[in-house]
CHARMM internal coordinates of N, CA and C (Angstrom, degrees):
IC EDIT
DIST 1 N 1 CA 1.4580
DIST 1 CA 1 C 1.5233
ANGL 1 N 1 CA 1 C 110.41
DIST 1 C 2 N 1.3274
ANGL 1 CA 1 C 2 N 117.22
DIHE 1 N 1 CA 1 C 2 N -40.67
DIST 2 N 2 CA 1.4564
ANGL 1 C 2 N 2 CA 119.77
DIHE 1 CA 1 C 2 N 2 CA -176.48
DIST 2 CA 2 C 1.5225
ANGL 2 N 2 CA 2 C 111.71
DIHE 1 C 2 N 2 CA 2 C -69.33
DIST 2 C 3 N 1.3328
ANGL 2 CA 2 C 3 N 117.48
DIHE 2 N 2 CA 2 C 3 N -36.99
DIST 3 N 3 CA 1.4608
ANGL 2 C 3 N 3 CA 120.00
DIHE 2 CA 2 C 3 N 3 CA -179.58
DIST 3 CA 3 C 1.5249
ANGL 3 N 3 CA 3 C 111.00
DIHE 2 C 3 N 3 CA 3 C -65.33
DIST 3 C 4 N 1.2849
ANGL 3 CA 3 C 4 N 118.13
DIHE 3 N 3 CA 3 C 4 N -40.96
DIST 4 N 4 CA 1.4625
ANGL 3 C 4 N 4 CA 120.51
DIHE 3 CA 3 C 4 N 4 CA -179.79
DIST 4 CA 4 C 1.5339
ANGL 4 N 4 CA 4 C 110.91
DIHE 3 C 4 N 4 CA 4 C -70.28
DIST 4 C 5 N 1.3064
ANGL 4 CA 4 C 5 N 116.58
DIHE 4 N 4 CA 4 C 5 N -31.82
DIST 5 N 5 CA 1.4594
ANGL 4 C 5 N 5 CA 120.40
DIHE 4 CA 4 C 5 N 5 CA 177.14
DIST 5 CA 5 C 1.5277
ANGL 5 N 5 CA 5 C 110.37
DIHE 4 C 5 N 5 CA 5 C -67.13
DIST 5 C 6 N 1.3303
ANGL 5 CA 5 C 6 N 117.22
DIHE 5 N 5 CA 5 C 6 N -42.58
DIST 6 N 6 CA 1.4650
ANGL 5 C 6 N 6 CA 120.77
DIHE 5 CA 5 C 6 N 6 CA 177.13
DIST 6 CA 6 C 1.5279
ANGL 6 N 6 CA 6 C 111.44
DIHE 5 C 6 N 6 CA 6 C -66.24
DIST 6 C 7 N 1.3280
ANGL 6 CA 6 C 7 N 115.81
DIHE 6 N 6 CA 6 C 7 N -36.89
DIST 7 N 7 CA 1.4553
ANGL 6 C 7 N 7 CA 120.18
DIHE 6 CA 6 C 7 N 7 CA 179.21
DIST 7 CA 7 C 1.5304
ANGL 7 N 7 CA 7 C 110.89
DIHE 6 C 7 N 7 CA 7 C -65.71
DIST 7 C 8 N 1.3035
ANGL 7 CA 7 C 8 N 117.04
DIHE 7 N 7 CA 7 C 8 N -40.51
DIST 8 N 8 CA 1.4702
ANGL 7 C 8 N 8 CA 121.17
DIHE 7 CA 7 C 8 N 8 CA 178.43
DIST 8 CA 8 C 1.5201
ANGL 8 N 8 CA 8 C 110.63
DIHE 7 C 8 N 8 CA 8 C -66.57
DIST 8 C 9 N 1.3276
ANGL 8 CA 8 C 9 N 117.29
DIHE 8 N 8 CA 8 C 9 N -37.96
DIST 9 N 9 CA 1.4556
ANGL 8 C 9 N 9 CA 120.35
DIHE 8 CA 8 C 9 N 9 CA 178.61
DIST 9 CA 9 C 1.5301
ANGL 9 N 9 CA 9 C 112.02
DIHE 8 C 9 N 9 CA 9 C -72.34
DIST 9 C 10 N 1.3219
ANGL 9 CA 9 C 10 N 117.56
DIHE 9 N 9 CA 9 C 10 N -30.78
DIST 10 N 10 CA 1.4645
ANGL 9 C 10 N 10 CA 121.61
DIHE 9 CA 9 C 10 N 10 CA -178.27
DIST 10 CA 10 C 1.5238
ANGL 10 N 10 CA 10 C 112.29
DIHE 9 C 10 N 10 CA 10 C -84.72
DIST 10 C 11 N 1.3146
ANGL 10 CA 10 C 11 N 118.46
DIHE 10 N 10 CA 10 C 11 N -15.14
DIST 11 N 11 CA 1.4633
ANGL 10 C 11 N 11 CA 121.83
DIHE 10 CA 10 C 11 N 11 CA -177.15
DIST 11 CA 11 C 1.5344
ANGL 11 N 11 CA 11 C 113.25
DIHE 10 C 11 N 11 CA 11 C -60.19
DIST 11 C 12 N 1.3382
ANGL 11 CA 11 C 12 N 120.67
DIHE 11 N 11 CA 11 C 12 N -45.03
DIST 12 N 12 CA 1.4664
ANGL 11 C 12 N 12 CA 119.01
DIHE 11 CA 11 C 12 N 12 CA 177.28
DIST 12 CA 12 C 1.5245
ANGL 12 N 12 CA 12 C 113.24
DIHE 11 C 12 N 12 CA 12 C -62.77
DIST 12 C 13 N 1.3137
ANGL 12 CA 12 C 13 N 117.34
DIHE 12 N 12 CA 12 C 13 N -33.00
DIST 13 N 13 CA 1.4610
ANGL 12 C 13 N 13 CA 119.94
DIHE 12 CA 12 C 13 N 13 CA 178.10
DIST 13 CA 13 C 1.5201
ANGL 13 N 13 CA 13 C 111.51
DIHE 12 C 13 N 13 CA 13 C -69.20
DIST 13 C 14 N 1.3106
ANGL 13 CA 13 C 14 N 117.24
DIHE 13 N 13 CA 13 C 14 N -32.40
DIST 14 N 14 CA 1.4584
ANGL 13 C 14 N 14 CA 121.12
DIHE 13 CA 13 C 14 N 14 CA 179.57
DIST 14 CA 14 C 1.5248
ANGL 14 N 14 CA 14 C 111.91
DIHE 13 C 14 N 14 CA 14 C -75.23
DIST 14 C 15 N 1.3237
ANGL 14 CA 14 C 15 N 117.45
DIHE 14 N 14 CA 14 C 15 N -29.94
DIST 15 N 15 CA 1.4627
ANGL 14 C 15 N 15 CA 121.04
DIHE 14 CA 14 C 15 N 15 CA -176.01
DIST 15 CA 15 C 1.5284
ANGL 15 N 15 CA 15 C 114.10
DIHE 14 C 15 N 15 CA 15 C -91.56
DIST 15 C 16 N 1.3008
ANGL 15 CA 15 C 16 N 119.12
DIHE 15 N 15 CA 15 C 16 N -2.55
DIST 16 N 16 CA 1.4632
ANGL 15 C 16 N 16 CA 119.83
DIHE 15 CA 15 C 16 N 16 CA -175.15
DIST 16 CA 16 C 1.5176
ANGL 16 N 16 CA 16 C 112.33
DIHE 15 C 16 N 16 CA 16 C -65.26
DIST 16 C 17 N 1.3145
ANGL 16 CA 16 C 17 N 118.73
DIHE 16 N 16 CA 16 C 17 N -35.73
DIST 17 N 17 CA 1.4602
ANGL 16 C 17 N 17 CA 120.41
DIHE 16 CA 16 C 17 N 17 CA 179.74
DIST 17 CA 17 C 1.5163
ANGL 17 N 17 CA 17 C 112.81
DIHE 16 C 17 N 17 CA 17 C -78.30
DIST 17 C 18 N 1.3044
ANGL 17 CA 17 C 18 N 118.36
DIHE 17 N 17 CA 17 C 18 N -21.99
DIST 18 N 18 CA 1.4665
ANGL 17 C 18 N 18 CA 121.48
DIHE 17 CA 17 C 18 N 18 CA -176.12
DIST 18 CA 18 C 1.5275
ANGL 18 N 18 CA 18 C 112.60
DIHE 17 C 18 N 18 CA 18 C -76.36
DIST 18 C 19 N 1.3091
ANGL 18 CA 18 C 19 N 117.21
DIHE 18 N 18 CA 18 C 19 N -26.29
DIST 19 N 19 CA 1.4639
ANGL 18 C 19 N 19 CA 120.42
DIHE 18 CA 18 C 19 N 19 CA -173.94
DIST 19 CA 19 C 1.5182
ANGL 19 N 19 CA 19 C 112.88
DIHE 18 C 19 N 19 CA 19 C -97.68
DIST 19 C 20 N 1.3085
ANGL 19 CA 19 C 20 N 117.81
DIHE 19 N 19 CA 19 C 20 N 13.78
DIST 20 N 20 CA 1.4588
ANGL 19 C 20 N 20 CA 120.18
DIHE 19 CA 19 C 20 N 20 CA -177.13
DIST 20 CA 20 C 1.5283
ANGL 20 N 20 CA 20 C 110.49
DIHE 19 C 20 N 20 CA 20 C -76.98
DIST 20 C 21 N 1.3130
ANGL 20 CA 20 C 21 N 116.35
DIHE 20 N 20 CA 20 C 21 N 136.04
DIST 21 N 21 CA 1.4694
ANGL 20 C 21 N 21 CA 121.75
DIHE 20 CA 20 C 21 N 21 CA -179.94
DIST 21 CA 21 C 1.5157
ANGL 21 N 21 CA 21 C 109.15
DIHE 20 C 21 N 21 CA 21 C -110.36
DIST 21 C 22 N 1.3196
ANGL 21 CA 21 C 22 N 116.47
DIHE 21 N 21 CA 21 C 22 N 163.11
DIST 22 N 22 CA 1.4587
ANGL 21 C 22 N 22 CA 121.88
DIHE 21 CA 21 C 22 N 22 CA 178.48
DIST 22 CA 22 C 1.5270
ANGL 22 N 22 CA 22 C 108.75
DIHE 21 C 22 N 22 CA 22 C -70.10
DIST 22 C 23 N 1.3296
ANGL 22 CA 22 C 23 N 117.18
DIHE 22 N 22 CA 22 C 23 N 122.31
DIST 23 N 23 CA 1.4521
ANGL 22 C 23 N 23 CA 120.94
DIHE 22 CA 22 C 23 N 23 CA -174.06
DIST 23 CA 23 C 1.5150
ANGL 23 N 23 CA 23 C 113.28
DIHE 22 C 23 N 23 CA 23 C -104.25
DIST 23 C 24 N 1.3302
ANGL 23 CA 23 C 24 N 118.50
DIHE 23 N 23 CA 23 C 24 N 5.71
DIST 24 N 24 CA 1.4532
ANGL 23 C 24 N 24 CA 120.51
DIHE 23 CA 23 C 24 N 24 CA 179.64
DIST 24 CA 24 C 1.5179
ANGL 24 N 24 CA 24 C 110.00
DIHE 23 C 24 N 24 CA 24 C -86.94
DIST 24 C 25 N 1.3259
ANGL 24 CA 24 C 25 N 117.26
DIHE 24 N 24 CA 24 C 25 N 135.21
DIST 25 N 25 CA 1.4705
ANGL 24 C 25 N 25 CA 118.23
DIHE 24 CA 24 C 25 N 25 CA 176.59
DIST 25 CA 25 C 1.5223
ANGL 25 N 25 CA 25 C 110.74
DIHE 24 C 25 N 25 CA 25 C -68.05
DIST 25 C 26 N 1.3041
ANGL 25 CA 25 C 26 N 115.90
DIHE 25 N 25 CA 25 C 26 N 162.73
DIST 26 N 26 CA 1.4612
ANGL 25 C 26 N 26 CA 120.95
DIHE 25 CA 25 C 26 N 26 CA -174.51
DIST 26 CA 26 C 1.5186
ANGL 26 N 26 CA 26 C 112.89
DIHE 25 C 26 N 26 CA 26 C -69.60
DIST 26 C 27 N 1.3263
ANGL 26 CA 26 C 27 N 118.91
DIHE 26 N 26 CA 26 C 27 N -24.80
DIST 27 N 27 CA 1.4605
ANGL 26 C 27 N 27 CA 119.54
DIHE 26 CA 26 C 27 N 27 CA -175.24
DIST 27 CA 27 C 1.5186
ANGL 27 N 27 CA 27 C 112.63
DIHE 26 C 27 N 27 CA 27 C -72.60
DIST 27 C 28 N 1.3306
ANGL 27 CA 27 C 28 N 118.82
DIHE 27 N 27 CA 27 C 28 N -15.34
DIST 28 N 28 CA 1.4683
ANGL 27 C 28 N 28 CA 120.61
DIHE 27 CA 27 C 28 N 28 CA 178.19
DIST 28 CA 28 C 1.5244
ANGL 28 N 28 CA 28 C 109.76
DIHE 27 C 28 N 28 CA 28 C -66.90
DIST 28 C 29 N 1.3163
ANGL 28 CA 28 C 29 N 117.12
DIHE 28 N 28 CA 28 C 29 N -34.08
DIST 29 N 29 CA 1.4526
ANGL 28 C 29 N 29 CA 120.84
DIHE 28 CA 28 C 29 N 29 CA -179.47
DIST 29 CA 29 C 1.5328
ANGL 29 N 29 CA 29 C 111.74
DIHE 28 C 29 N 29 CA 29 C -88.01
DIST 29 C 30 N 1.3129
ANGL 29 CA 29 C 30 N 118.26
DIHE 29 N 29 CA 29 C 30 N 9.00
DIST 30 N 30 CA 1.4530
ANGL 29 C 30 N 30 CA 120.66
DIHE 29 CA 29 C 30 N 30 CA 179.23
DIST 30 CA 30 C 1.5103
ANGL 30 N 30 CA 30 C 114.07
DIHE 29 C 30 N 30 CA 30 C 81.24
DIST 30 C 31 N 1.3129
ANGL 30 CA 30 C 31 N 117.90
DIHE 30 N 30 CA 30 C 31 N 21.37
DIST 31 N 31 CA 1.4578
ANGL 30 C 31 N 31 CA 121.38
DIHE 30 CA 30 C 31 N 31 CA -177.57
DIST 31 CA 31 C 1.5236
ANGL 31 N 31 CA 31 C 112.28
DIHE 30 C 31 N 31 CA 31 C -106.00
DIST 31 C 32 N 1.3344
ANGL 31 CA 31 C 32 N 117.70
DIHE 31 N 31 CA 31 C 32 N 21.20
DIST 32 N 32 CA 1.4655
ANGL 31 C 32 N 32 CA 120.55
DIHE 31 CA 31 C 32 N 32 CA -179.00
DIST 32 CA 32 C 1.5206
ANGL 32 N 32 CA 32 C 109.30
DIHE 31 C 32 N 32 CA 32 C -71.43
DIST 32 C 33 N 1.3059
ANGL 32 CA 32 C 33 N 117.91
DIHE 32 N 32 CA 32 C 33 N 130.52
DIST 33 N 33 CA 1.4525
ANGL 32 C 33 N 33 CA 122.14
DIHE 32 CA 32 C 33 N 33 CA -174.21
DIST 33 CA 33 C 1.5241
ANGL 33 N 33 CA 33 C 112.13
DIHE 32 C 33 N 33 CA 33 C -109.71
DIST 33 C 34 N 1.3125
ANGL 33 CA 33 C 34 N 118.15
DIHE 33 N 33 CA 33 C 34 N 18.66
DIST 34 N 34 CA 1.4589
ANGL 33 C 34 N 34 CA 120.17
DIHE 33 CA 33 C 34 N 34 CA -179.68
DIST 34 CA 34 C 1.5225
ANGL 34 N 34 CA 34 C 111.83
DIHE 33 C 34 N 34 CA 34 C -79.39
DIST 34 C 35 N 1.3251
ANGL 34 CA 34 C 35 N 115.71
DIHE 34 N 34 CA 34 C 35 N 173.11
DIST 35 N 35 CA 1.4658
ANGL 34 C 35 N 35 CA 119.16
DIHE 34 CA 34 C 35 N 35 CA -179.81
DIST 35 CA 35 C 1.5213
ANGL 35 N 35 CA 35 C 110.37
DIHE 34 C 35 N 35 CA 35 C -80.66
DIST 35 C 36 N 1.3148
ANGL 35 CA 35 C 36 N 116.96
DIHE 35 N 35 CA 35 C 36 N 152.98
DIST 36 N 36 CA 1.4568
ANGL 35 C 36 N 36 CA 120.79
DIHE 35 CA 35 C 36 N 36 CA 177.80
DIST 36 CA 36 C 1.5238
ANGL 36 N 36 CA 36 C 109.03
DIHE 35 C 36 N 36 CA 36 C -81.29
DIST 36 C 37 N 1.3042
ANGL 36 CA 36 C 37 N 116.52
DIHE 36 N 36 CA 36 C 37 N 142.04
DIST 37 N 37 CA 1.4556
ANGL 36 C 37 N 37 CA 121.41
DIHE 36 CA 36 C 37 N 37 CA 179.35
DIST 37 CA 37 C 1.5179
ANGL 37 N 37 CA 37 C 109.85
DIHE 36 C 37 N 37 CA 37 C -88.97
DIST 37 C 38 N 1.3207
ANGL 37 CA 37 C 38 N 115.62
DIHE 37 N 37 CA 37 C 38 N 143.69
DIST 38 N 38 CA 1.4611
ANGL 37 C 38 N 38 CA 120.86
DIHE 37 CA 37 C 38 N 38 CA 176.65
DIST 38 CA 38 C 1.5210
ANGL 38 N 38 CA 38 C 109.50
DIHE 37 C 38 N 38 CA 38 C -77.69
DIST 38 C 39 N 1.3102
ANGL 38 CA 38 C 39 N 116.03
DIHE 38 N 38 CA 38 C 39 N 152.08
DIST 39 N 39 CA 1.4608
ANGL 38 C 39 N 39 CA 121.25
DIHE 38 CA 38 C 39 N 39 CA 175.49
DIST 39 CA 39 C 1.5164
ANGL 39 N 39 CA 39 C 109.08
DIHE 38 C 39 N 39 CA 39 C -78.81
DIST 39 C 40 N 1.3432
ANGL 39 CA 39 C 40 N 116.76
DIHE 39 N 39 CA 39 C 40 N 160.35
DIST 40 N 40 CA 1.4579
ANGL 39 C 40 N 40 CA 120.25
DIHE 39 CA 39 C 40 N 40 CA -179.23
DIST 40 CA 40 C 1.5226
ANGL 40 N 40 CA 40 C 113.33
DIHE 39 C 40 N 40 CA 40 C -62.33
DIST 40 C 41 N 1.3353
ANGL 40 CA 40 C 41 N 120.10
DIHE 40 N 40 CA 40 C 41 N -41.03
DIST 41 N 41 CA 1.4679
ANGL 40 C 41 N 41 CA 117.71
DIHE 40 CA 40 C 41 N 41 CA 177.34
DIST 41 CA 41 C 1.5252
ANGL 41 N 41 CA 41 C 112.63
DIHE 40 C 41 N 41 CA 41 C -63.53
DIST 41 C 42 N 1.3213
ANGL 41 CA 41 C 42 N 117.84
DIHE 41 N 41 CA 41 C 42 N -28.19
DIST 42 N 42 CA 1.4593
ANGL 41 C 42 N 42 CA 120.28
DIHE 41 CA 41 C 42 N 42 CA -179.79
DIST 42 CA 42 C 1.5198
ANGL 42 N 42 CA 42 C 111.57
DIHE 41 C 42 N 42 CA 42 C -73.81
DIST 42 C 43 N 1.3167
ANGL 42 CA 42 C 43 N 117.76
DIHE 42 N 42 CA 42 C 43 N -37.93
DIST 43 N 43 CA 1.4584
ANGL 42 C 43 N 43 CA 119.64
DIHE 42 CA 42 C 43 N 43 CA -173.82
DIST 43 CA 43 C 1.5282
ANGL 43 N 43 CA 43 C 113.09
DIHE 42 C 43 N 43 CA 43 C -88.98
DIST 43 C 44 N 1.3216
ANGL 43 CA 43 C 44 N 117.52
DIHE 43 N 43 CA 43 C 44 N -44.94
DIST 44 N 44 CA 1.4618
ANGL 43 C 44 N 44 CA 119.77
DIHE 43 CA 43 C 44 N 44 CA -172.49
DIST 44 CA 44 C 1.5222
ANGL 44 N 44 CA 44 C 113.78
DIHE 43 C 44 N 44 CA 44 C -94.95
DIST 44 C 45 N 1.3272
ANGL 44 CA 44 C 45 N 117.43
DIHE 44 N 44 CA 44 C 45 N -22.19
DIST 45 N 45 CA 1.4632
ANGL 44 C 45 N 45 CA 120.08
DIHE 44 CA 44 C 45 N 45 CA -174.09
DIST 45 CA 45 C 1.5163
ANGL 45 N 45 CA 45 C 111.93
DIHE 44 C 45 N 45 CA 45 C -123.21
DIST 45 C 46 N 1.3122
ANGL 45 CA 45 C 46 N 118.93
DIHE 45 N 45 CA 45 C 46 N 20.52
DIST 46 N 46 CA 1.4662
ANGL 45 C 46 N 46 CA 124.66
DIHE 45 CA 45 C 46 N 46 CA 176.87
DIST 46 CA 46 C 1.5239
ANGL 46 N 46 CA 46 C 111.46
DIHE 45 C 46 N 46 CA 46 C 52.92
DIST 46 C 47 N 1.3232
ANGL 46 CA 46 C 47 N 116.00
DIHE 46 N 46 CA 46 C 47 N 45.30
DIST 47 N 47 CA 1.4657
ANGL 46 C 47 N 47 CA 125.23
DIHE 46 CA 46 C 47 N 47 CA 177.32
DIST 47 CA 47 C 1.5247
ANGL 47 N 47 CA 47 C 113.05
DIHE 46 C 47 N 47 CA 47 C 63.20
DIST 47 C 48 N 1.3433
ANGL 47 CA 47 C 48 N 117.66
DIHE 47 N 47 CA 47 C 48 N 24.98
DIST 48 N 48 CA 1.4632
ANGL 47 C 48 N 48 CA 122.13
DIHE 47 CA 47 C 48 N 48 CA 176.21
DIST 48 CA 48 C 1.5248
ANGL 48 N 48 CA 48 C 107.61
DIHE 47 C 48 N 48 CA 48 C -96.96
DIST 48 C 49 N 1.3146
ANGL 48 CA 48 C 49 N 116.26
DIHE 48 N 48 CA 48 C 49 N 97.78
DIST 49 N 49 CA 1.4571
ANGL 48 C 49 N 49 CA 120.64
DIHE 48 CA 48 C 49 N 49 CA -174.80
DIST 49 CA 49 C 1.5261
ANGL 49 N 49 CA 49 C 111.73
DIHE 48 C 49 N 49 CA 49 C -69.99
DIST 49 C 50 N 1.3255
ANGL 49 CA 49 C 50 N 118.17
DIHE 49 N 49 CA 49 C 50 N -31.32
DIST 50 N 50 CA 1.4643
ANGL 49 C 50 N 50 CA 120.19
DIHE 49 CA 49 C 50 N 50 CA 179.11
DIST 50 CA 50 C 1.5294
ANGL 50 N 50 CA 50 C 111.16
DIHE 49 C 50 N 50 CA 50 C -68.27
DIST 50 C 51 N 1.3267
ANGL 50 CA 50 C 51 N 117.72
DIHE 50 N 50 CA 50 C 51 N -39.39
DIST 51 N 51 CA 1.4663
ANGL 50 C 51 N 51 CA 120.52
DIHE 50 CA 50 C 51 N 51 CA 177.46
DIST 51 CA 51 C 1.5295
ANGL 51 N 51 CA 51 C 110.33
DIHE 50 C 51 N 51 CA 51 C -65.74
DIST 51 C 52 N 1.3096
ANGL 51 CA 51 C 52 N 116.07
DIHE 51 N 51 CA 51 C 52 N -38.60
DIST 52 N 52 CA 1.4584
ANGL 51 C 52 N 52 CA 119.67
DIHE 51 CA 51 C 52 N 52 CA 178.19
DIST 52 CA 52 C 1.5264
ANGL 52 N 52 CA 52 C 110.49
DIHE 51 C 52 N 52 CA 52 C -65.16
DIST 52 C 53 N 1.3307
ANGL 52 CA 52 C 53 N 117.04
DIHE 52 N 52 CA 52 C 53 N -43.39
DIST 53 N 53 CA 1.4531
ANGL 52 C 53 N 53 CA 120.83
DIHE 52 CA 52 C 53 N 53 CA 179.30
DIST 53 CA 53 C 1.5307
ANGL 53 N 53 CA 53 C 111.18
DIHE 52 C 53 N 53 CA 53 C -64.61
DIST 53 C 54 N 1.3380
ANGL 53 CA 53 C 54 N 117.01
DIHE 53 N 53 CA 53 C 54 N -39.42
DIST 54 N 54 CA 1.4628
ANGL 53 C 54 N 54 CA 120.29
DIHE 53 CA 53 C 54 N 54 CA 178.23
DIST 54 CA 54 C 1.5266
ANGL 54 N 54 CA 54 C 110.90
DIHE 53 C 54 N 54 CA 54 C -64.90
DIST 54 C 55 N 1.3271
ANGL 54 CA 54 C 55 N 117.41
DIHE 54 N 54 CA 54 C 55 N -38.72
DIST 55 N 55 CA 1.4627
ANGL 54 C 55 N 55 CA 120.58
DIHE 54 CA 54 C 55 N 55 CA 179.07
DIST 55 CA 55 C 1.5346
ANGL 55 N 55 CA 55 C 110.67
DIHE 54 C 55 N 55 CA 55 C -66.10
DIST 55 C 56 N 1.3257
ANGL 55 CA 55 C 56 N 116.96
DIHE 55 N 55 CA 55 C 56 N -38.84
DIST 56 N 56 CA 1.4671
ANGL 55 C 56 N 56 CA 120.57
DIHE 55 CA 55 C 56 N 56 CA 178.98
DIST 56 CA 56 C 1.5230
ANGL 56 N 56 CA 56 C 110.25
DIHE 55 C 56 N 56 CA 56 C -67.10
DIST 56 C 57 N 1.3350
ANGL 56 CA 56 C 57 N 117.41
DIHE 56 N 56 CA 56 C 57 N -43.70
DIST 57 N 57 CA 1.4583
ANGL 56 C 57 N 57 CA 120.47
DIHE 56 CA 56 C 57 N 57 CA 180.00
DIST 57 CA 57 C 1.5282
ANGL 57 N 57 CA 57 C 111.09
DIHE 56 C 57 N 57 CA 57 C -66.56
DIST 57 C 58 N 1.3226
ANGL 57 CA 57 C 58 N 117.73
DIHE 57 N 57 CA 57 C 58 N -37.95
DIST 58 N 58 CA 1.4575
ANGL 57 C 58 N 58 CA 121.35
DIHE 57 CA 57 C 58 N 58 CA 177.23
DIST 58 CA 58 C 1.5289
ANGL 58 N 58 CA 58 C 110.57
DIHE 57 C 58 N 58 CA 58 C -64.05
DIST 58 C 59 N 1.3169
ANGL 58 CA 58 C 59 N 116.20
DIHE 58 N 58 CA 58 C 59 N -41.30
DIST 59 N 59 CA 1.4622
ANGL 58 C 59 N 59 CA 119.51
DIHE 58 CA 58 C 59 N 59 CA 178.34
DIST 59 CA 59 C 1.5254
ANGL 59 N 59 CA 59 C 110.85
DIHE 58 C 59 N 59 CA 59 C -65.20
DIST 59 C 60 N 1.3198
ANGL 59 CA 59 C 60 N 116.73
DIHE 59 N 59 CA 59 C 60 N -40.04
DIST 60 N 60 CA 1.4601
ANGL 59 C 60 N 60 CA 120.04
DIHE 59 CA 59 C 60 N 60 CA 179.28
DIST 60 CA 60 C 1.5261
ANGL 60 N 60 CA 60 C 111.43
DIHE 59 C 60 N 60 CA 60 C -66.06
DIST 60 C 61 N 1.3195
ANGL 60 CA 60 C 61 N 117.61
DIHE 60 N 60 CA 60 C 61 N -37.70
DIST 61 N 61 CA 1.4644
ANGL 60 C 61 N 61 CA 119.78
DIHE 60 CA 60 C 61 N 61 CA 179.22
DIST 61 CA 61 C 1.5204
ANGL 61 N 61 CA 61 C 111.61
DIHE 60 C 61 N 61 CA 61 C -68.01
DIST 61 C 62 N 1.3254
ANGL 61 CA 61 C 62 N 117.76
DIHE 61 N 61 CA 61 C 62 N -33.02
DIST 62 N 62 CA 1.4662
ANGL 61 C 62 N 62 CA 120.44
DIHE 61 CA 61 C 62 N 62 CA 178.23
DIST 62 CA 62 C 1.5241
ANGL 62 N 62 CA 62 C 111.65
DIHE 61 C 62 N 62 CA 62 C -74.74
DIST 62 C 63 N 1.3182
ANGL 62 CA 62 C 63 N 117.25
DIHE 62 N 62 CA 62 C 63 N -18.27
DIST 63 N 63 CA 1.4567
ANGL 62 C 63 N 63 CA 120.46
DIHE 62 CA 62 C 63 N 63 CA 177.13
DIST 63 CA 63 C 1.5246
ANGL 63 N 63 CA 63 C 111.96
DIHE 62 C 63 N 63 CA 63 C -95.50
DIST 63 C 64 N 1.3154
ANGL 63 CA 63 C 64 N 118.19
DIHE 63 N 63 CA 63 C 64 N -1.95
DIST 64 N 64 CA 1.4485
ANGL 63 C 64 N 64 CA 122.08
DIHE 63 CA 63 C 64 N 64 CA -179.51
DIST 64 CA 64 C 1.5265
ANGL 64 N 64 CA 64 C 108.82
DIHE 63 C 64 N 64 CA 64 C -78.28
DIST 64 C 65 N 1.3110
ANGL 64 CA 64 C 65 N 117.32
DIHE 64 N 64 CA 64 C 65 N 119.78
DIST 65 N 65 CA 1.4633
ANGL 64 C 65 N 65 CA 121.52
DIHE 64 CA 64 C 65 N 65 CA -175.47
DIST 65 CA 65 C 1.5242
ANGL 65 N 65 CA 65 C 112.12
DIHE 64 C 65 N 65 CA 65 C -69.46
DIST 65 C 66 N 1.3102
ANGL 65 CA 65 C 66 N 118.32
DIHE 65 N 65 CA 65 C 66 N -29.32
DIST 66 N 66 CA 1.4686
ANGL 65 C 66 N 66 CA 120.17
DIHE 65 CA 65 C 66 N 66 CA 178.99
DIST 66 CA 66 C 1.5186
ANGL 66 N 66 CA 66 C 110.29
DIHE 65 C 66 N 66 CA 66 C -67.59
DIST 66 C 67 N 1.3262
ANGL 66 CA 66 C 67 N 117.85
DIHE 66 N 66 CA 66 C 67 N -38.82
DIST 67 N 67 CA 1.4625
ANGL 66 C 67 N 67 CA 120.22
DIHE 66 CA 66 C 67 N 67 CA 178.72
DIST 67 CA 67 C 1.5360
ANGL 67 N 67 CA 67 C 111.40
DIHE 66 C 67 N 67 CA 67 C -74.19
DIST 67 C 68 N 1.3125
ANGL 67 CA 67 C 68 N 117.95
DIHE 67 N 67 CA 67 C 68 N -32.97
DIST 68 N 68 CA 1.4664
ANGL 67 C 68 N 68 CA 120.70
DIHE 67 CA 67 C 68 N 68 CA -179.29
DIST 68 CA 68 C 1.5089
ANGL 68 N 68 CA 68 C 111.17
DIHE 67 C 68 N 68 CA 68 C -74.06
DIST 68 C 69 N 1.3297
ANGL 68 CA 68 C 69 N 118.74
DIHE 68 N 68 CA 68 C 69 N -32.95
DIST 69 N 69 CA 1.4613
ANGL 68 C 69 N 69 CA 121.47
DIHE 68 CA 68 C 69 N 69 CA -176.25
DIST 69 CA 69 C 1.5171
ANGL 69 N 69 CA 69 C 111.71
DIHE 68 C 69 N 69 CA 69 C -79.65
DIST 69 C 70 N 1.3239
ANGL 69 CA 69 C 70 N 118.74
DIHE 69 N 69 CA 69 C 70 N -27.34
DIST 70 N 70 CA 1.4735
ANGL 69 C 70 N 70 CA 122.25
DIHE 69 CA 69 C 70 N 70 CA -179.13
DIST 70 CA 70 C 1.5313
ANGL 70 N 70 CA 70 C 109.18
DIHE 69 C 70 N 70 CA 70 C -116.54
DIST 70 C 71 N 1.3265
ANGL 70 CA 70 C 71 N 116.83
DIHE 70 N 70 CA 70 C 71 N 88.01
DIST 71 N 71 CA 1.4745
ANGL 70 C 71 N 71 CA 118.05
DIHE 70 CA 70 C 71 N 71 CA -176.98
DIST 71 CA 71 C 1.5088
ANGL 71 N 71 CA 71 C 113.96
DIHE 70 C 71 N 71 CA 71 C -72.17
END
COOR INIT
IC SEED 1 N 1 CA 1 C
IC BUILD
């Protein structure tokens, strides 16, 4: 009776490795089937990368506290 009781208690511990499934998403292996996103210069600035860069630099200068404090 005791041996079968130990065997029943040990059975879940023995089966834990057998029921493991692959937990990695498919996009890790390069199988992602979603659409590609456009870059910001392509969508907002009609693919003009210089205009996009100028807008980013202008925004950064307006957020610079040294330039805002000393007009």
